[in-house]
C-alpha positions in Angstrom: -25.0 79.1 -78.6 -27.9 77.0 -77.4 -28.3 73.5 -78.9 -30.9 72.6 -81.4 -32.7 70.6 -78.7 -33.0 73.5 -76.4 -34.1 75.9 -79.1 -36.8 73.3 -80.2 -38.0 72.9 -76.6 -38.3 76.7 -76.1 -40.1 77.0 -79.5 -42.6 74.2 -78.4 -43.4 75.9 -75.1 -43.9 79.3 -76.7 -46.1 77.9 -79.5 -48.2 76.0 -76.9 -48.7 79.1 -74.7 -49.7 81.2 -77.7 -52.2 78.5 -78.8 -53.7 78.3 -75.3 -53.9 82.1 -75.0 -55.7 82.3 -78.4 -58.3 79.9 -77.2 -59.0 81.8 -74.0 -59.1 85.1 -75.9 -61.7 83.5 -78.3 -63.9 82.8 -75.4 -63.5 86.5 -74.3 -64.6 87.7 -77.7 -67.7 85.5 -77.5 -68.6 86.8 -74.0 -71.0 89.5 -75.2 -73.3 86.7 -76.3 -73.4 85.3 -72.8 -74.5 88.4 -70.9 -76.9 86.4 -68.7 -73.9 84.6 -67.1 -71.4 87.5 -67.2 -72.7 89.2 -64.1 -72.5 86.1 -62.0 -69.1 85.1 -63.4 -69.7 81.5 -62.6 -67.9 80.2 -65.7 -64.2 80.1 -66.3 -62.2 79.1 -69.3 -58.5 78.3 -69.1 -55.6 77.5 -71.4 -52.5 76.0 -69.9 -48.9 75.0 -70.7 -46.4 73.3 -68.4 -44.2 70.3 -67.8 -45.2 66.7 -67.2 -42.8 64.5 -65.2 -43.3 60.7 -65.8 -42.3 57.5 -64.1 -41.8 54.1 -65.7 -43.9 51.0 -66.4 -42.3 47.9 -64.9 -42.5 44.6 -66.7 -41.8 41.0 -65.8 -40.6 39.5 -69.0 -37.3 37.8 -70.1 -36.7 40.6 -72.7 -38.0 43.8 -71.2 -37.7 45.1 -67.6 -39.8 48.1 -68.4 -40.4 51.3 -70.2 -39.2 54.7 -69.1 -41.6 57.4 -70.2 -39.7 60.6 -70.7 -40.7 64.0 -69.4 -42.5 66.3 -71.8 -44.3 69.7 -72.4 -48.1 69.6 -71.8 -50.8 71.8 -73.2 -54.4 72.0 -72.0 -57.8 73.6 -72.4 -60.6 73.6 -69.8 -63.9 75.1 -68.8 -65.4 75.1 -65.3 -68.7 76.1 -63.7 -69.0 77.3 -60.1 -72.4 76.4 -58.7 -71.4 77.4 -55.2 -69.0 80.0 -53.8 -66.2 77.5 -52.9 -66.9 74.6 -55.3 -66.4 74.3 -59.1 -66.8 71.4 -61.5 -64.5 71.4 -64.5 -63.8 69.5 -67.8 -60.1 69.6 -68.7 -58.3 68.2 -71.9 -54.5 67.9 -71.8 -52.2 66.8 -74.6 -48.5 65.8 -74.7 -46.1 63.8 -76.8 -44.0 61.3 -74.8 -40.9 59.3 -75.7 -40.9 55.7 -74.5 -37.4 54.3 -73.8 -37.0 50.6 -73.2 -35.2 49.0 -70.3 -33.8 45.7 -71.7 -32.9 42.7 -69.6 -29.4 43.0 -71.0 -29.0 46.4 -69.4 -29.1 48.3 -72.7 -31.8 50.9 -73.4 -33.1 52.9 -76.4 -36.1 54.8 -77.7 -38.8 52.4 -78.7 -41.4 54.9 -80.0 -43.2 58.2 -79.2 -46.6 58.3 -77.5 -49.5 60.7 -78.2 -51.3 61.2 -74.9 -54.7 62.8 -74.6 -56.2 63.1 -71.1 -59.9 63.8 -70.5 -60.7 64.7 -66.9 -63.7 65.7 -64.9 -62.4 67.7 -61.9 -63.9 69.1 -58.7 -62.2 72.2 -57.4 -62.5 73.3 -53.7 -61.6 77.0 -53.3 -60.4 78.4 -50.1 -61.5 82.0 -50.9 -64.6 83.6 -52.5 -64.9 84.7 -56.1 -64.4 88.4 -55.1 -60.8 87.7 -53.8 -57.8 88.2 -56.1 -55.9 85.3 -54.6 -57.8 81.9 -54.5 -55.9 78.8 -53.4 -57.7 75.5 -54.2 -57.5 71.7 -54.0 -58.5 69.4 -56.9 -59.9 65.9 -57.2 -60.4 64.4 -60.6 -61.3 61.2 -62.5 -61.1 60.5 -66.2 -59.4 58.6 -69.0 -56.0 58.7 -70.6 -55.8 57.8 -74.3 -52.2 56.8 -75.0 -51.3 55.8 -78.6 -47.8 54.8 -79.9 -46.8 56.8 -82.9 -45.8 53.6 -84.8 -47.4 51.7 -87.6 -49.1 48.5 -86.6 -49.1 49.3 -82.9 -52.4 50.3 -81.3 -53.0 52.4 -78.2 -55.2 52.1 -75.3 -57.7 54.2 -73.3 -57.3 53.6 -69.6 -58.8 54.8 -66.3 -57.0 57.6 -64.4 -57.6 59.8 -61.3 -55.9 62.9 -60.1 -55.2 64.9 -56.9 -53.8 68.4 -57.1 -53.6 71.9 -55.7 -53.1 75.3 -57.0 -53.7 79.0 -56.8 -55.6 81.5 -59.0 -54.7 85.2 -59.2 -57.3 87.4 -60.7 -55.5 90.5 -61.9 -58.7 92.0 -63.5 -62.4 91.6 -63.5 -62.2 89.1 -66.3 -58.7 87.8 -66.6 -56.3 86.0 -64.3 -53.5 83.4 -63.9 -53.7 79.9 -62.6 -50.8 77.8 -61.3 -51.3 74.2 -60.5 -49.5 71.0 -59.6 -51.3 67.6 -60.1 -50.5 63.9 -59.5 -52.3 61.5 -61.8 -51.4 57.7 -61.9 -52.8 55.9 -65.0 -53.9 52.3 -64.6 -52.8 49.9 -67.2 -53.4 46.2 -66.3 -54.6 43.8 -63.7 -54.9 40.0 -64.0 -56.7 37.3 -62.0 -55.5 34.2 -63.8 -52.9 33.2 -66.4 -51.1 36.0 -68.2 -52.1 39.4 -69.6 -50.4 40.4 -72.8 -50.2 43.6 -74.7 -47.8 44.1 -77.6 -47.9 47.9 -77.4 -46.3 47.8 -74.0 -43.6 45.1 -74.5 -45.0 41.7 -73.6 -46.9 39.7 -71.0 -47.3 40.1 -67.3 -47.7 37.4 -64.6 -50.8 36.6 -62.6 -52.2 39.3 -60.3 -49.9 42.2 -61.2 -51.2 45.8 -61.4 -49.4 48.4 -63.4 -49.6 52.2 -63.2 -47.8 55.0 -65.0 -47.0 57.6 -62.3 -47.0 61.2 -63.5 -46.9 64.7 -62.1 -47.5 67.9 -64.0 -47.0 71.6 -63.2 -48.9 74.1 -65.3 -49.4 77.8 -65.7 -52.6 79.0 -67.3 -54.4 82.2 -68.5 -58.0 82.3 -67.3 -61.1 84.2 -68.4 -64.2 84.5 -66.2 -67.6 85.1 -67.6 
């Protein structure tokens, strides 16, 4: 019999996929009101679900060595416009809930708190096939912001700069609907100092002069697309 954790994870993935699919279907139901754009099919809505694989944030304090950010399920919604045959501009929102585990100087570790992560990205997609093709590989470049907030009373979050590089493939199985598979790397910038110390209680203490800190992350997603 599967453990409670496994059942909960499966339930989370299914719920996220259903929610994303509902959002895409809603756009499909509204498509009769956008007949001017329907023939060109330059717009595309997508709902995604997948896995996010995270690194750690290294500290230089007497108490903390760093935070390990645990892997998680991600959910996203996006809309894109294709002004040219091979190029599209996109806005994508992605959400996930992350567990932060401390790396103590004593060698012990434990969960510190959970993090709500909302990512807002503007992406440019470069397609290697025209809109008429069923299979459309693409490359992605994006820039945006990650809003990360600890789920803990008295601890505030932060909104930080992030960029992304990725690649994927779209498969259009009908005139309107298709699937989108994508892998993306997006490091999130946290701190840089020029003099003295930079301190942030949310992330465990203070950093020495001149240090730059990034949270490395990779996500792999599967999405349902609707073209209009």
